[in-house]
mmCIF file of the N, C-alpha and C atoms, coordinates in Angstrom:
data_MODEL
# 
_entry.id   MODEL 
# 
loop_
_atom_site.group_PDB 
_atom_site.id 
_atom_site.type_symbol 
_atom_site.label_atom_id 
_atom_site.label_alt_id 
_atom_site.label_comp_id 
_atom_site.label_asym_id 
_atom_site.label_entity_id 
_atom_site.label_seq_id 
_atom_site.pdbx_PDB_ins_code 
_atom_site.Cartn_x 
_atom_site.Cartn_y 
_atom_site.Cartn_z 
_atom_site.occupancy 
_atom_site.B_iso_or_equiv 
_atom_site.pdbx_formal_charge 
_atom_site.auth_seq_id 
_atom_site.auth_comp_id 
_atom_site.auth_asym_id 
_atom_site.auth_atom_id 
_atom_site.pdbx_PDB_model_num 
ATOM 1   N N  . MET A 1 1  ? 35.170 57.285 4.078   1.00 0.00 ? 1  MET A N  1 
ATOM 2   C CA . MET A 1 1  ? 34.880 55.866 4.216   1.00 0.00 ? 1  MET A CA 1 
ATOM 3   C C  . MET A 1 1  ? 36.202 55.132 4.446   1.00 0.00 ? 1  MET A C  1 
ATOM 4   N N  . ALA A 1 2  ? 36.178 54.179 5.330   1.00 0.00 ? 2  ALA A N  1 
ATOM 5   C CA . ALA A 1 2  ? 37.377 53.424 5.682   1.00 0.00 ? 2  ALA A CA 1 
ATOM 6   C C  . ALA A 1 2  ? 37.828 52.527 4.527   1.00 0.00 ? 2  ALA A C  1 
ATOM 7   N N  . ALA A 1 3  ? 39.114 52.278 4.457   1.00 0.00 ? 3  ALA A N  1 
ATOM 8   C CA . ALA A 1 3  ? 39.677 51.441 3.406   1.00 0.00 ? 3  ALA A CA 1 
ATOM 9   C C  . ALA A 1 3  ? 39.072 50.043 3.430   1.00 0.00 ? 3  ALA A C  1 
ATOM 10  N N  . ASP A 1 4  ? 38.790 49.526 4.609   1.00 0.00 ? 4  ASP A N  1 
ATOM 11  C CA . ASP A 1 4  ? 38.194 48.198 4.730   1.00 0.00 ? 4  ASP A CA 1 
ATOM 12  C C  . ASP A 1 4  ? 36.803 48.178 4.082   1.00 0.00 ? 4  ASP A C  1 
ATOM 13  N N  . ASP A 1 5  ? 36.038 49.229 4.297   1.00 0.00 ? 5  ASP A N  1 
ATOM 14  C CA . ASP A 1 5  ? 34.717 49.323 3.681   1.00 0.00 ? 5  ASP A CA 1 
ATOM 15  C C  . ASP A 1 5  ? 34.825 49.386 2.160   1.00 0.00 ? 5  ASP A C  1 
ATOM 16  N N  . LEU A 1 6  ? 35.786 50.154 1.669   1.00 0.00 ? 6  LEU A N  1 
ATOM 17  C CA . LEU A 1 6  ? 35.984 50.260 0.225   1.00 0.00 ? 6  LEU A CA 1 
ATOM 18  C C  . LEU A 1 6  ? 36.356 48.915 -0.383  1.00 0.00 ? 6  LEU A C  1 
ATOM 19  N N  . ASN A 1 7  ? 37.190 48.148 0.309   1.00 0.00 ? 7  ASN A N  1 
ATOM 20  C CA . ASN A 1 7  ? 37.560 46.817 -0.175  1.00 0.00 ? 7  ASN A CA 1 
ATOM 21  C C  . ASN A 1 7  ? 36.348 45.896 -0.229  1.00 0.00 ? 7  ASN A C  1 
ATOM 22  N N  . LYS A 1 8  ? 35.495 45.966 0.771   1.00 0.00 ? 8  LYS A N  1 
ATOM 23  C CA . LYS A 1 8  ? 34.280 45.141 0.786   1.00 0.00 ? 8  LYS A CA 1 
ATOM 24  C C  . LYS A 1 8  ? 33.351 45.519 -0.356  1.00 0.00 ? 8  LYS A C  1 
ATOM 25  N N  . ILE A 1 9  ? 33.209 46.808 -0.593  1.00 0.00 ? 9  ILE A N  1 
ATOM 26  C CA . ILE A 1 9  ? 32.350 47.267 -1.688  1.00 0.00 ? 9  ILE A CA 1 
ATOM 27  C C  . ILE A 1 9  ? 32.875 46.755 -3.018  1.00 0.00 ? 9  ILE A C  1 
ATOM 28  N N  . GLU A 1 10 ? 34.175 46.834 -3.219  1.00 0.00 ? 10 GLU A N  1 
ATOM 29  C CA . GLU A 1 10 ? 34.767 46.345 -4.472  1.00 0.00 ? 10 GLU A CA 1 
ATOM 30  C C  . GLU A 1 10 ? 34.535 44.843 -4.639  1.00 0.00 ? 10 GLU A C  1 
ATOM 31  N N  . LYS A 1 11 ? 34.626 44.067 -3.569  1.00 0.00 ? 11 LYS A N  1 
ATOM 32  C CA . LYS A 1 11 ? 34.367 42.624 -3.642  1.00 0.00 ? 11 LYS A CA 1 
ATOM 33  C C  . LYS A 1 11 ? 32.919 42.356 -4.031  1.00 0.00 ? 11 LYS A C  1 
ATOM 34  N N  . TYR A 1 12 ? 31.981 43.102 -3.433  1.00 0.00 ? 12 TYR A N  1 
ATOM 35  C CA . TYR A 1 12 ? 30.568 42.945 -3.784  1.00 0.00 ? 12 TYR A CA 1 
ATOM 36  C C  . TYR A 1 12 ? 30.333 43.302 -5.244  1.00 0.00 ? 12 TYR A C  1 
ATOM 37  N N  . LYS A 1 13 ? 30.952 44.389 -5.693  1.00 0.00 ? 13 LYS A N  1 
ATOM 38  C CA . LYS A 1 13 ? 30.777 44.810 -7.087  1.00 0.00 ? 13 LYS A CA 1 
ATOM 39  C C  . LYS A 1 13 ? 31.279 43.737 -8.049  1.00 0.00 ? 13 LYS A C  1 
ATOM 40  N N  . GLU A 1 14 ? 32.403 43.127 -7.729  1.00 0.00 ? 14 GLU A N  1 
ATOM 41  C CA . GLU A 1 14 ? 32.964 42.078 -8.575  1.00 0.00 ? 14 GLU A CA 1 
ATOM 42  C C  . GLU A 1 14 ? 32.046 40.862 -8.657  1.00 0.00 ? 14 GLU A C  1 
ATOM 43  N N  . ALA A 1 15 ? 31.295 40.609 -7.600  1.00 0.00 ? 15 ALA A N  1 
ATOM 44  C CA . ALA A 1 15 ? 30.412 39.446 -7.556  1.00 0.00 ? 15 ALA A CA 1 
ATOM 45  C C  . ALA A 1 15 ? 29.105 39.659 -8.329  1.00 0.00 ? 15 ALA A C  1 
ATOM 46  N N  . ILE A 1 16 ? 28.804 40.877 -8.694  1.00 0.00 ? 16 ILE A N  1 
ATOM 47  C CA . ILE A 1 16 ? 27.567 41.169 -9.419  1.00 0.00 ? 16 ILE A CA 1 
ATOM 48  C C  . ILE A 1 16 ? 27.741 40.794 -10.883 1.00 0.00 ? 16 ILE A C  1 
ATOM 49  N N  . LYS A 1 17 ? 26.794 40.034 -11.394 1.00 0.00 ? 17 LYS A N  1 
ATOM 50  C CA . LYS A 1 17 ? 26.863 39.610 -12.793 1.00 0.00 ? 17 LYS A CA 1 
ATOM 51  C C  . LYS A 1 17 ? 26.903 40.834 -13.707 1.00 0.00 ? 17 LYS A C  1 
ATOM 52  N N  . PRO A 1 18 ? 27.693 40.770 -14.765 1.00 0.00 ? 18 PRO A N  1 
ATOM 53  C CA . PRO A 1 18 ? 27.763 41.906 -15.699 1.00 0.00 ? 18 PRO A CA 1 
ATOM 54  C C  . PRO A 1 18 ? 26.393 42.336 -16.232 1.00 0.00 ? 18 PRO A C  1 
ATOM 55  N N  . SER A 1 19 ? 25.506 41.409 -16.422 1.00 0.00 ? 19 SER A N  1 
ATOM 56  C CA . SER A 1 19 ? 24.181 41.758 -16.939 1.00 0.00 ? 19 SER A CA 1 
ATOM 57  C C  . SER A 1 19 ? 23.338 42.528 -15.925 1.00 0.00 ? 19 SER A C  1 
ATOM 58  N N  . ASP A 1 20 ? 23.739 42.509 -14.661 1.00 0.00 ? 20 ASP A N  1 
ATOM 59  C CA . ASP A 1 20 ? 23.010 43.210 -13.601 1.00 0.00 ? 20 ASP A CA 1 
ATOM 60  C C  . ASP A 1 20 ? 23.656 44.541 -13.216 1.00 0.00 ? 20 ASP A C  1 
ATOM 61  N N  . ARG A 1 21 ? 24.698 44.920 -13.937 1.00 0.00 ? 21 ARG A N  1 
ATOM 62  C CA . ARG A 1 21 ? 25.426 46.142 -13.624 1.00 0.00 ? 21 ARG A CA 1 
ATOM 63  C C  . ARG A 1 21 ? 24.941 47.302 -14.501 1.00 0.00 ? 21 ARG A C  1 
ATOM 64  N N  . ALA A 1 22 ? 24.909 48.483 -13.906 1.00 0.00 ? 22 ALA A N  1 
ATOM 65  C CA . ALA A 1 22 ? 24.653 49.691 -14.690 1.00 0.00 ? 22 ALA A CA 1 
ATOM 66  C C  . ALA A 1 22 ? 25.892 49.941 -15.552 1.00 0.00 ? 22 ALA A C  1 
ATOM 67  N N  . GLY A 1 23 ? 25.719 50.570 -16.673 1.00 0.00 ? 23 GLY A N  1 
ATOM 68  C CA . GLY A 1 23 ? 26.866 50.917 -17.508 1.00 0.00 ? 23 GLY A CA 1 
ATOM 69  C C  . GLY A 1 23 ? 27.753 51.934 -16.799 1.00 0.00 ? 23 GLY A C  1 
ATOM 70  N N  . ASP A 1 24 ? 28.982 52.067 -17.280 1.00 0.00 ? 24 ASP A N  1 
ATOM 71  C CA . ASP A 1 24 ? 29.940 52.977 -16.641 1.00 0.00 ? 24 ASP A CA 1 
ATOM 72  C C  . ASP A 1 24 ? 29.422 54.411 -16.583 1.00 0.00 ? 24 ASP A C  1 
ATOM 73  N N  . ALA A 1 25 ? 28.879 54.894 -17.682 1.00 0.00 ? 25 ALA A N  1 
ATOM 74  C CA . ALA A 1 25 ? 28.388 56.275 -17.723 1.00 0.00 ? 25 ALA A CA 1 
ATOM 75  C C  . ALA A 1 25 ? 27.220 56.467 -16.756 1.00 0.00 ? 25 ALA A C  1 
ATOM 76  N N  . GLU A 1 26 ? 26.318 55.505 -16.708 1.00 0.00 ? 26 GLU A N  1 
ATOM 77  C CA . GLU A 1 26 ? 25.170 55.592 -15.803 1.00 0.00 ? 26 GLU A CA 1 
ATOM 78  C C  . GLU A 1 26 ? 25.629 55.523 -14.347 1.00 0.00 ? 26 GLU A C  1 
ATOM 79  N N  . TYR A 1 27 ? 26.570 54.653 -14.066 1.00 0.00 ? 27 TYR A N  1 
ATOM 80  C CA . TYR A 1 27 ? 27.125 54.539 -12.714 1.00 0.00 ? 27 TYR A CA 1 
ATOM 81  C C  . TYR A 1 27 ? 27.720 55.869 -12.265 1.00 0.00 ? 27 TYR A C  1 
ATOM 82  N N  . GLU A 1 28 ? 28.527 56.473 -13.112 1.00 0.00 ? 28 GLU A N  1 
ATOM 83  C CA . GLU A 1 28 ? 29.158 57.749 -12.770 1.00 0.00 ? 28 GLU A CA 1 
ATOM 84  C C  . GLU A 1 28 ? 28.122 58.856 -12.620 1.00 0.00 ? 28 GLU A C  1 
ATOM 85  N N  . ARG A 1 29 ? 27.090 58.851 -13.457 1.00 0.00 ? 29 ARG A N  1 
ATOM 86  C CA . ARG A 1 29 ? 26.028 59.847 -13.357 1.00 0.00 ? 29 ARG A CA 1 
ATOM 87  C C  . ARG A 1 29 ? 25.313 59.729 -12.017 1.00 0.00 ? 29 ARG A C  1 
ATOM 88  N N  . ARG A 1 30 ? 24.987 58.513 -11.642 1.00 0.00 ? 30 ARG A N  1 
ATOM 89  C CA . ARG A 1 30 ? 24.309 58.264 -10.368 1.00 0.00 ? 30 ARG A CA 1 
ATOM 90  C C  . ARG A 1 30 ? 25.161 58.711 -9.186  1.00 0.00 ? 30 ARG A C  1 
ATOM 91  N N  . LEU A 1 31 ? 26.436 58.321 -9.205  1.00 0.00 ? 31 LEU A N  1 
ATOM 92  C CA . LEU A 1 31 ? 27.328 58.710 -8.104  1.00 0.00 ? 31 LEU A CA 1 
ATOM 93  C C  . LEU A 1 31 ? 27.460 60.222 -7.998  1.00 0.00 ? 31 LEU A C  1 
ATOM 94  N N  . SER A 1 32 ? 27.518 60.876 -9.134  1.00 0.00 ? 32 SER A N  1 
ATOM 95  C CA . SER A 1 32 ? 27.618 62.326 -9.136  1.00 0.00 ? 32 SER A CA 1 
ATOM 96  C C  . SER A 1 32 ? 26.407 62.957 -8.462  1.00 0.00 ? 32 SER A C  1 
ATOM 97  N N  . LEU A 1 33 ? 25.234 62.445 -8.759  1.00 0.00 ? 33 LEU A N  1 
ATOM 98  C CA . LEU A 1 33 ? 24.017 62.951 -8.122  1.00 0.00 ? 33 LEU A CA 1 
ATOM 99  C C  . LEU A 1 33 ? 24.017 62.656 -6.621  1.00 0.00 ? 33 LEU A C  1 
ATOM 100 N N  . CYS A 1 34 ? 24.461 61.487 -6.238  1.00 0.00 ? 34 CYS A N  1 
ATOM 101 C CA . CYS A 1 34 ? 24.528 61.142 -4.814  1.00 0.00 ? 34 CYS A CA 1 
ATOM 102 C C  . CYS A 1 34 ? 25.510 62.048 -4.078  1.00 0.00 ? 34 CYS A C  1 
ATOM 103 N N  . LYS A 1 35 ? 26.639 62.317 -4.701  1.00 0.00 ? 35 LYS A N  1 
ATOM 104 C CA . LYS A 1 35 ? 27.655 63.150 -4.055  1.00 0.00 ? 35 LYS A CA 1 
ATOM 105 C C  . LYS A 1 35 ? 27.145 64.566 -3.808  1.00 0.00 ? 35 LYS A C  1 
ATOM 106 N N  . GLY A 1 36 ? 26.167 65.019 -4.582  1.00 0.00 ? 36 GLY A N  1 
ATOM 107 C CA . GLY A 1 36 ? 25.602 66.333 -4.388  1.00 0.00 ? 36 GLY A CA 1 
ATOM 108 C C  . GLY A 1 36 ? 24.405 66.355 -3.450  1.00 0.00 ? 36 GLY A C  1 
ATOM 109 N N  . CYS A 1 37 ? 24.036 65.203 -2.925  1.00 0.00 ? 37 CYS A N  1 
ATOM 110 C CA . CYS A 1 37 ? 22.846 65.084 -2.085  1.00 0.00 ? 37 CYS A CA 1 
ATOM 111 C C  . CYS A 1 37 ? 23.189 65.340 -0.617  1.00 0.00 ? 37 CYS A C  1 
ATOM 112 N N  . ASP A 1 38 ? 22.317 66.067 0.064   1.00 0.00 ? 38 ASP A N  1 
ATOM 113 C CA . ASP A 1 38 ? 22.569 66.351 1.481   1.00 0.00 ? 38 ASP A CA 1 
ATOM 114 C C  . ASP A 1 38 ? 22.290 65.153 2.390   1.00 0.00 ? 38 ASP A C  1 
ATOM 115 N N  . ARG A 1 39 ? 21.789 64.066 1.829   1.00 0.00 ? 39 ARG A N  1 
ATOM 116 C CA . ARG A 1 39 ? 21.536 62.852 2.620   1.00 0.00 ? 39 ARG A CA 1 
ATOM 117 C C  . ARG A 1 39 ? 22.723 61.886 2.610   1.00 0.00 ? 39 ARG A C  1 
ATOM 118 N N  . LEU A 1 40 ? 23.779 62.237 1.883   1.00 0.00 ? 40 LEU A N  1 
ATOM 119 C CA . LEU A 1 40 ? 24.969 61.390 1.814   1.00 0.00 ? 40 LEU A CA 1 
ATOM 120 C C  . LEU A 1 40 ? 25.844 61.650 3.036   1.00 0.00 ? 40 LEU A C  1 
ATOM 121 N N  . ASN A 1 41 ? 26.281 60.558 3.672   1.00 0.00 ? 41 ASN A N  1 
ATOM 122 C CA . ASN A 1 41 ? 27.132 60.653 4.848   1.00 0.00 ? 41 ASN A CA 1 
ATOM 123 C C  . ASN A 1 41 ? 28.215 59.594 4.763   1.00 0.00 ? 41 ASN A C  1 
ATOM 124 N N  . ALA A 1 42 ? 29.418 60.012 4.414   1.00 0.00 ? 42 ALA A N  1 
ATOM 125 C CA . ALA A 1 42 ? 30.568 59.100 4.335   1.00 0.00 ? 42 ALA A CA 1 
ATOM 126 C C  . ALA A 1 42 ? 30.283 57.879 3.465   1.00 0.00 ? 42 ALA A C  1 
ATOM 127 N N  . GLY A 1 43 ? 29.647 58.096 2.311   1.00 0.00 ? 43 GLY A N  1 
ATOM 128 C CA . GLY A 1 43 ? 29.382 57.012 1.377   1.00 0.00 ? 43 GLY A CA 1 
ATOM 129 C C  . GLY A 1 43 ? 28.114 56.239 1.638   1.00 0.00 ? 43 GLY A C  1 
ATOM 130 N N  . THR A 1 44 ? 27.395 56.596 2.687   1.00 0.00 ? 44 THR A N  1 
ATOM 131 C CA . THR A 1 44 ? 26.156 55.924 3.050   1.00 0.00 ? 44 THR A CA 1 
ATOM 132 C C  . THR A 1 44 ? 24.982 56.875 2.844   1.00 0.00 ? 44 THR A C  1 
ATOM 133 N N  . CYS A 1 45 ? 23.904 56.361 2.304   1.00 0.00 ? 45 CYS A N  1 
ATOM 134 C CA . CYS A 1 45 ? 22.694 57.151 2.122   1.00 0.00 ? 45 CYS A CA 1 
ATOM 135 C C  . CYS A 1 45 ? 21.917 57.159 3.438   1.00 0.00 ? 45 CYS A C  1 
ATOM 136 N N  . ASN A 1 46 ? 21.693 58.341 3.967   1.00 0.00 ? 46 ASN A N  1 
ATOM 137 C CA . ASN A 1 46 ? 20.926 58.443 5.210   1.00 0.00 ? 46 ASN A CA 1 
ATOM 138 C C  . ASN A 1 46 ? 19.440 58.164 4.995   1.00 0.00 ? 46 ASN A C  1 
ATOM 139 N N  . ALA A 1 47 ? 18.988 58.165 3.764   1.00 0.00 ? 47 ALA A N  1 
ATOM 140 C CA . ALA A 1 47 ? 17.584 57.884 3.470   1.00 0.00 ? 47 ALA A CA 1 
ATOM 141 C C  . ALA A 1 47 ? 17.270 56.400 3.595   1.00 0.00 ? 47 ALA A C  1 
ATOM 142 N N  . CYS A 1 48 ? 18.191 55.561 3.115   1.00 0.00 ? 48 CYS A N  1 
ATOM 143 C CA . CYS A 1 48 ? 17.897 54.119 3.109   1.00 0.00 ? 48 CYS A CA 1 
ATOM 144 C C  . CYS A 1 48 ? 18.963 53.269 3.791   1.00 0.00 ? 48 CYS A C  1 
ATOM 145 N N  . GLY A 1 49 ? 20.139 53.846 4.062   1.00 0.00 ? 49 GLY A N  1 
ATOM 146 C CA . GLY A 1 49 ? 21.194 53.110 4.740   1.00 0.00 ? 49 GLY A CA 1 
ATOM 147 C C  . GLY A 1 49 ? 22.145 52.346 3.840   1.00 0.00 ? 49 GLY A C  1 
ATOM 148 N N  . CYS A 1 50 ? 21.961 52.455 2.533   1.00 0.00 ? 50 CYS A N  1 
ATOM 149 C CA . CYS A 1 50 ? 22.824 51.703 1.620   1.00 0.00 ? 50 CYS A CA 1 
ATOM 150 C C  . CYS A 1 50 ? 24.156 52.404 1.406   1.00 0.00 ? 50 CYS A C  1 
ATOM 151 N N  . TYR A 1 51 ? 25.126 51.647 0.895   1.00 0.00 ? 51 TYR A N  1 
ATOM 152 C CA . TYR A 1 51 ? 26.337 52.246 0.367   1.00 0.00 ? 51 TYR A CA 1 
ATOM 153 C C  . TYR A 1 51 ? 25.987 52.698 -1.044  1.00 0.00 ? 51 TYR A C  1 
ATOM 154 N N  . VAL A 1 52 ? 26.112 53.982 -1.309  1.00 0.00 ? 52 VAL A N  1 
ATOM 155 C CA . VAL A 1 52 ? 25.662 54.501 -2.599  1.00 0.00 ? 52 VAL A CA 1 
ATOM 156 C C  . VAL A 1 52 ? 26.447 53.900 -3.760  1.00 0.00 ? 52 VAL A C  1 
ATOM 157 N N  . GLU A 1 53 ? 27.694 53.534 -3.543  1.00 0.00 ? 53 GLU A N  1 
ATOM 158 C CA . GLU A 1 53 ? 28.477 52.942 -4.629  1.00 0.00 ? 53 GLU A CA 1 
ATOM 159 C C  . GLU A 1 53 ? 27.899 51.599 -5.073  1.00 0.00 ? 53 GLU A C  1 
ATOM 160 N N  . LEU A 1 54 ? 27.326 50.858 -4.156  1.00 0.00 ? 54 LEU A N  1 
ATOM 161 C CA . LEU A 1 54 ? 26.690 49.589 -4.529  1.00 0.00 ? 54 LEU A CA 1 
ATOM 162 C C  . LEU A 1 54 ? 25.340 49.819 -5.189  1.00 0.00 ? 54 LEU A C  1 
ATOM 163 N N  . ARG A 1 55 ? 24.532 50.686 -4.605  1.00 0.00 ? 55 ARG A N  1 
ATOM 164 C CA . ARG A 1 55 ? 23.219 50.944 -5.179  1.00 0.00 ? 55 ARG A CA 1 
ATOM 165 C C  . ARG A 1 55 ? 23.360 51.506 -6.588  1.00 0.00 ? 55 ARG A C  1 
ATOM 166 N N  . ALA A 1 56 ? 24.278 52.443 -6.783  1.00 0.00 ? 56 ALA A N  1 
ATOM 167 C CA . ALA A 1 56 ? 24.477 53.057 -8.094  1.00 0.00 ? 56 ALA A CA 1 
ATOM 168 C C  . ALA A 1 56 ? 24.998 52.042 -9.109  1.00 0.00 ? 56 ALA A C  1 
ATOM 169 N N  . PHE A 1 57 ? 25.689 51.031 -8.655  1.00 0.00 ? 57 PHE A N  1 
ATOM 170 C CA . PHE A 1 57 ? 26.297 50.024 -9.533  1.00 0.00 ? 57 PHE A CA 1 
ATOM 171 C C  . PHE A 1 57 ? 25.269 49.045 -10.103 1.00 0.00 ? 57 PHE A C  1 
ATOM 172 N N  . MET A 1 58 ? 24.188 48.834 -9.383  1.00 0.00 ? 58 MET A N  1 
ATOM 173 C CA . MET A 1 58 ? 23.182 47.853 -9.783  1.00 0.00 ? 58 MET A CA 1 
ATOM 174 C C  . MET A 1 58 ? 22.228 48.434 -10.833 1.00 0.00 ? 58 MET A C  1 
ATOM 175 N N  . LYS A 1 59 ? 22.053 47.729 -11.925 1.00 0.00 ? 59 LYS A N  1 
ATOM 176 C CA . LYS A 1 59 ? 21.224 48.197 -13.031 1.00 0.00 ? 59 LYS A CA 1 
ATOM 177 C C  . LYS A 1 59 ? 19.803 48.542 -12.591 1.00 0.00 ? 59 LYS A C  1 
ATOM 178 N N  . GLY A 1 60 ? 19.158 47.713 -11.835 1.00 0.00 ? 60 GLY A N  1 
ATOM 179 C CA . GLY A 1 60 ? 17.759 47.905 -11.483 1.00 0.00 ? 60 GLY A CA 1 
ATOM 180 C C  . GLY A 1 60 ? 17.520 48.765 -10.259 1.00 0.00 ? 60 GLY A C  1 
ATOM 181 N N  . SER A 1 61 ? 18.554 49.304 -9.665  1.00 0.00 ? 61 SER A N  1 
ATOM 182 C CA . SER A 1 61 ? 18.396 50.109 -8.457  1.00 0.00 ? 61 SER A CA 1 
ATOM 183 C C  . SER A 1 61 ? 17.906 51.509 -8.786  1.00 0.00 ? 61 SER A C  1 
ATOM 184 N N  . GLU A 1 62 ? 17.342 52.136 -7.777  1.00 0.00 ? 62 GLU A N  1 
ATOM 185 C CA . GLU A 1 62 ? 16.960 53.533 -7.919  1.00 0.00 ? 62 GLU A CA 1 
ATOM 186 C C  . GLU A 1 62 ? 17.125 54.249 -6.582  1.00 0.00 ? 62 GLU A C  1 
ATOM 187 N N  . CYS A 1 63 ? 17.237 55.539 -6.658  1.00 0.00 ? 63 CYS A N  1 
ATOM 188 C CA . CYS A 1 63 ? 17.347 56.366 -5.462  1.00 0.00 ? 63 CYS A CA 1 
ATOM 189 C C  . CYS A 1 63 ? 16.005 56.357 -4.743  1.00 0.00 ? 63 CYS A C  1 
ATOM 190 N N  . PRO A 1 64 ? 16.018 56.244 -3.416  1.00 0.00 ? 64 PRO A N  1 
ATOM 191 C CA . PRO A 1 64 ? 14.754 56.249 -2.685  1.00 0.00 ? 64 PRO A CA 1 
ATOM 192 C C  . PRO A 1 64 ? 13.997 57.581 -2.802  1.00 0.00 ? 64 PRO A C  1 
ATOM 193 N N  . TYR A 1 65 ? 14.687 58.631 -3.207  1.00 0.00 ? 65 TYR A N  1 
ATOM 194 C CA . TYR A 1 65 ? 14.054 59.941 -3.401  1.00 0.00 ? 65 TYR A CA 1 
ATOM 195 C C  . TYR A 1 65 ? 13.841 60.260 -4.879  1.00 0.00 ? 65 TYR A C  1 
ATOM 196 N N  . LYS A 1 66 ? 14.034 59.266 -5.737  1.00 0.00 ? 66 LYS A N  1 
ATOM 197 C CA . LYS A 1 66 ? 13.804 59.395 -7.186  1.00 0.00 ? 66 LYS A CA 1 
ATOM 198 C C  . LYS A 1 66 ? 14.676 60.469 -7.836  1.00 0.00 ? 66 LYS A C  1 
ATOM 199 N N  . ILE A 1 67 ? 15.858 60.694 -7.275  1.00 0.00 ? 67 ILE A N  1 
ATOM 200 C CA . ILE A 1 67 ? 16.797 61.643 -7.881  1.00 0.00 ? 67 ILE A CA 1 
ATOM 201 C C  . ILE A 1 67 ? 17.411 61.029 -9.133  1.00 0.00 ? 67 ILE A C  1 
ATOM 202 N N  . TRP A 1 68 ? 17.585 59.730 -9.124  1.00 0.00 ? 68 TRP A N  1 
ATOM 203 C CA . TRP A 1 68 ? 18.013 59.004 -10.334 1.00 0.00 ? 68 TRP A CA 1 
ATOM 204 C C  . TRP A 1 68 ? 17.277 57.690 -10.419 1.00 0.00 ? 68 TRP A C  1 
# 
């Protein structure tokens, strides 16, 4: 993933209210599962088109394939 994309993701994450964020352990668990998925392509989920780092960061989000 390009550095510019990573900077944008970090800005979006900062804008998310703390009450809407997954906890650190849950975030890392989700990312770990995404990193092992064959639908991951350069940080983007080929199933839904999202940046997995953003989807995993949001408390109410879920994987479109119910992996997490």
